N, C-alpha and C positions, 0 to 999 in steps of 0.2 A: 335538946341543946346541940347535939351533933348535927342535926339537920340545918339549924340556923348557921352554924360555922361553915358548912359546905357551901351555902348560898353566898357567903361573903367573899369567897375566893375569886380573884380577878380572872377573866377569860383571856386567853392568848389569841392575838390576831396575826394572821399570816398574810403578808403583802407580797405579791409576785411582781417583779420588775421585768418589763419587756424591753429588750435592747433593739435599737434600729440601726446599729452600726453595720450590720451585715448587708443592708440594702442601700444606704445612702452615705456610706463613709467616703466615697470618691467624688461627691458633688463639688467640693471645694476645688478639686483639680481642674474641672472644666472652667470654672469661673476664673481661676488663676491663669489658665492657658489663654483665655480671651483677653485678660488684662495684659499679659506679656505681648500678645500679638498687637494689641492696640498701641502699646508703648513702642514696639519696634517700628510700626508704621509712622508714629509721631516722630521718632528720631530720624527715620529715613527722610521724611518731608523736611525736617529742620536742616538736615545735612544738605539736601538739594537746594534749599533756599539760600543757605550760606555759601554754597559753591557756585551757583548759577548766576548768569547775567540777567538783565531785566527781561529779555525775551523769554528765557526759560521760566522765570517766575510767572509771567503772564500765561504761559502754557500750562503750568501747574495749576494756577488759579482757574483757568478755563476747564481743566479736567474735573476739578471738584465741583464746579457749577453744573457741568453736564458730563458725567463720567462716561467714557467710551466714545465720545464724539470728538473725532480728530480729522484734520485734513488728511486726505489720502496721500498727499505729498510728504507730510511730516511723518505719519505712521506711528506716533507715540509721543510721550512727554519729551524725550530727548530728541529734538528735531533733527540733529545731525546724524541720527542712526541710519537713515536711508539715503544719505548723500551719495554713496558709491553707486546706487542704482541709476543716478543721472548719467554717470560716466559709462555705465554698462549699456544703457539705452542709446547713448550717443554713438558708441562703438558699433552697436547692432544696426543703427540706422545709416552708418557711413556707407555700407555696401549699396543700400537703396539710393542714397544721394548720388553716388558715383554712377549708378545705372541710369538714373534720370538725367544727370548731366550729359552722359554720353548720348542718350536718346535726343536730347535737345540739340547737341552739336551735330548729330547726323541729320536731323530735320533742317537745321539752318543750312547745312552744306547742300542738301538735295534741292531745297527751294532756291538757293542762290545760283546753282549751276545749271539746272534744267531750264531751258529757254522758254518752255511753255508756261512756266510759273512766274517769269520775270515781271509781267504787268501786275502781279498780285503780291510781290514780295513785301511791299509796304503795308499790306493788309493782313499779313500773317504775323501774329505776335506770339512769341514763345518765351515764357517767363517761369523761372524757378522761384517758388514762394515757400513759406514755412511749412505748408501742408503737402507740397509736392510740385508737380509740373503742370502748368496751365498753357494750353494752346488755344488761341482765339483766332477766328476768321471774321474779320470786321468789314462791313460794307463801306463802299464809297457811293457817291451819288451816281456815277456812271458804271460802277462795277459792283454788282450785288451777288449775294449767295443763293438767293431764291427768286423764283419768278414772283412778280408783284402780287402781293396779297395771298400767296399760296405757300405750301410747304414742299414745293417741288424744287429740288436742288438744281442749280445750273450745272452744265457739263464740266466746266473748269473747276468748280468747287467740289464736285464729285471726285474728280481726279486728285485734288488736294487731300481730301479725306482718305482716299486710297493710299496715298503716300504716307500719311500719318499712321494709318492702320498697319502698313508693312513695317514701320519702325517700332511701334509699340506692341506689336503682335505677341512677342515672346516674353514680354515683361509680366511680372506677377501682380503688379499694382492694380487695385480696384479703380474703376473709372466712374466719373460723374459727368453728365452732359447737361448743359443748360442753354436755353434759347432766350434771346432778348430782342425786343422791337423798339422802334422809336415811339413818340407820343402821338403820332397820327392815329386817330380812332379808326377802327375797322368799321366799314359801312353797315354791317349787320349787327343787330342787338343780340342775336342768338349765337353769334360766333365773333368773339372779341380778340384783342391782342393776347389775352391769357391763353386761349385755345391755340392761336396762331403760333405763339412762341413755344408752347409745349409740343405742338405737332412738328415744328422745325427741329427742335432738339431730338425728338424721336426719329425723325428722318435721318439725322446725322448718326444716331445710334444704330439704326438699321443698316446703314451703309458700312459702318465700322464692323459690325457683326458679320455682314456678308463677305467681308474681306479680311478674314483671319482672326479677328479679335474674338476671344472666347466669350459667349453670351453671359456666363455667370460672373464675369469681371465687372459688368455694368451694374452698379449699385443704385444709381439714382438718375432719373431723367426728369428735368423740371423746366417749366417755363416761367419767366419772371415778368413777361409783358414789358412795360416801359418803366418798371419800378427801380431799376438799377442802371440809370443812364451813364454811359462812359463820358459823354460830353455834358457836364453839369450845367453849363451856361446856355445850352441849346438842346432841350429835350426832343426837338424834332429833327436833329441832325442825323444824317445817314450813318454816321459812326456809332450810333447807339444800337444799330441793328447788328447782331453778331451771334455766333455760335461759340460756346466755350467748352472745351474738353479738358477735364482735370484728371491727372493720374495722382492718386493719393499715396502717401507713404502708408504701408500696411498697418503701422501702429496708430495711424490717425484716420482710418477709414470711417469712423463714426463721427468725425468732426464735421461741423456744419460746412456746407459748400459755399465758398466765396467766389463763385464763378464770375460775378460781376466785375471784381477788381475795380471798384469805383473810385480810384484815385482821380482827383480833379484834373480834367483836361479841357482845353479850349478847342474851339472848332479848328483853328489853324494847326494846333498840335496834333489832333487826331488824323488829319489828312496825311501825316507823315509817319504812320505807325510802322515800326520795325521790330525785329526780334531783339529781345533784351533779356538780361539776367536780373 
């Protein structure tokens, strides 16, 4: 009887509880921090939208379409942030502008006073443009810069280039030289107006370098053949043949060279070329 009674006693079960709080108790903090950050970003955007004008709203919209892609002029969502840079750049360029204006004035004075250049005064154009100072020596039917069909400078134009070199010698501005021809085809298929205009530009560069101009200042020598006529209504006009020397502002030395200055001119107007600003 005693044995049967012992078998009927219930057995105790021991259950061990494992706590995970020690390892994962801070997970909710990370999620909460992400939530708070998202809410702050949302409220910031809502505030900007409520405060900004239509242009600012468009900039914000563009940012969220392509994050990080901005115009280098604007520099951020708030387009006005970099406006002072424009004034700073303007002030820094003023010294260069004054130097080039002074050089232009010196060239005009020399060419107007020296008697040997009197016949060519109306063929020398000195122009201040957005990118710097452009000096052009333009042909006439009876007064040319190069021997016919060659890159050999005439003596008078060589002297003109020497005067130009003496004035621009000590300026720091980078230089670009371009050559232009009229539309008359060169008789050889192996040597065309492209080669001729380039060789003429290089001949002008060579003479400038031989007369004081630092070689490293010359950044580009290019020939345009007859693709940038100065006299648009007559591509065969002598006035389309010219050498252009451009002194670039140092901030714009990577800018494309507009040596042609292809403002529309008629044949009658180009015969009276003069220095101008």
